[in-house]
C-alpha positions as CSV (number, residue, x, y, z in Angstrom):
1,M,0.0,0.0,0.0
2,K,2.9,2.4,0.7
3,T,4.2,2.0,-2.8
4,Y,0.7,2.9,-4.1
5,S,0.6,6.1,-2.1
6,K,4.2,7.0,-3.1
7,T,3.2,6.7,-6.8
8,V,0.0,8.8,-6.3
9,A,2.1,11.4,-4.5
10,A,4.7,11.3,-7.3
11,I,2.0,11.7,-9.9
12,Y,0.4,14.6,-8.0
13,K,3.8,16.4,-7.8
14,L,4.6,15.9,-11.5
15,K,1.3,17.3,-12.4
16,Q,1.8,20.3,-10.2
17,D,5.4,20.8,-11.6
18,I,4.1,20.4,-15.2
19,H,1.4,23.0,-14.6
20,S,3.9,25.5,-13.1
21,L,6.4,25.1,-15.9
22,S,3.6,25.4,-18.5
23,E,2.5,28.6,-17.0
24,Q,6.0,29.9,-17.2
25,Q,6.2,29.0,-20.8
26,A,2.8,30.8,-21.5
27,E,4.1,33.9,-19.7
28,A,7.4,33.8,-21.7
29,L,5.5,33.5,-25.0
30,Q,3.1,36.3,-24.0
31,T,6.0,38.6,-23.1
32,A,8.0,37.6,-26.2
33,T,5.0,38.7,-28.4
34,F,5.5,42.2,-27.3
35,V,9.2,42.5,-26.6
36,G,11.0,39.5,-28.0
37,M,13.3,37.1,-26.2
38,T,17.0,37.4,-25.6
39,S,19.1,34.4,-26.5
40,D,19.3,33.5,-22.8
41,E,15.6,33.6,-22.4
42,V,15.3,31.4,-25.6
43,I,17.7,28.9,-23.9
44,E,15.6,28.9,-20.8
45,Y,12.5,28.5,-22.7
46,D,13.8,25.5,-24.6
47,K,15.1,23.9,-21.5
48,R,11.7,24.3,-19.7
49,G,10.1,22.7,-22.8
50,E,12.5,19.7,-22.7
51,K,11.8,19.4,-18.9
52,I,8.0,19.4,-19.4
53,T,8.5,16.7,-22.2
54,E,10.5,14.6,-19.8
55,M,8.1,15.1,-16.9
56,I,5.2,14.0,-19.2
57,R,7.1,10.9,-20.1
58,Q,7.6,10.1,-16.4
59,L,4.0,10.8,-15.7
60,T,2.8,8.5,-18.4
61,L,5.1,5.7,-17.0
62,L,3.8,6.2,-13.5
63,Q,0.2,6.2,-14.5
64,K,0.7,2.9,-16.3
65,T,1.6,1.4,-13.0
66,Q,-1.7,2.3,-11.5
């Protein structure tokens, strides 16, 4: 039973993190629409996108164990 609750907690945390990063991505795009992005901001944007993709992969794997 502990493994199940750890999995549920991990799923919940991943969903929260994905949501937070997605909000940051949306905010960055909205700002970029008006003022553009510096090369550093583009790098950060791309890294967040990669992290979101990896977290979604992890979430999918965890949900399959349910």
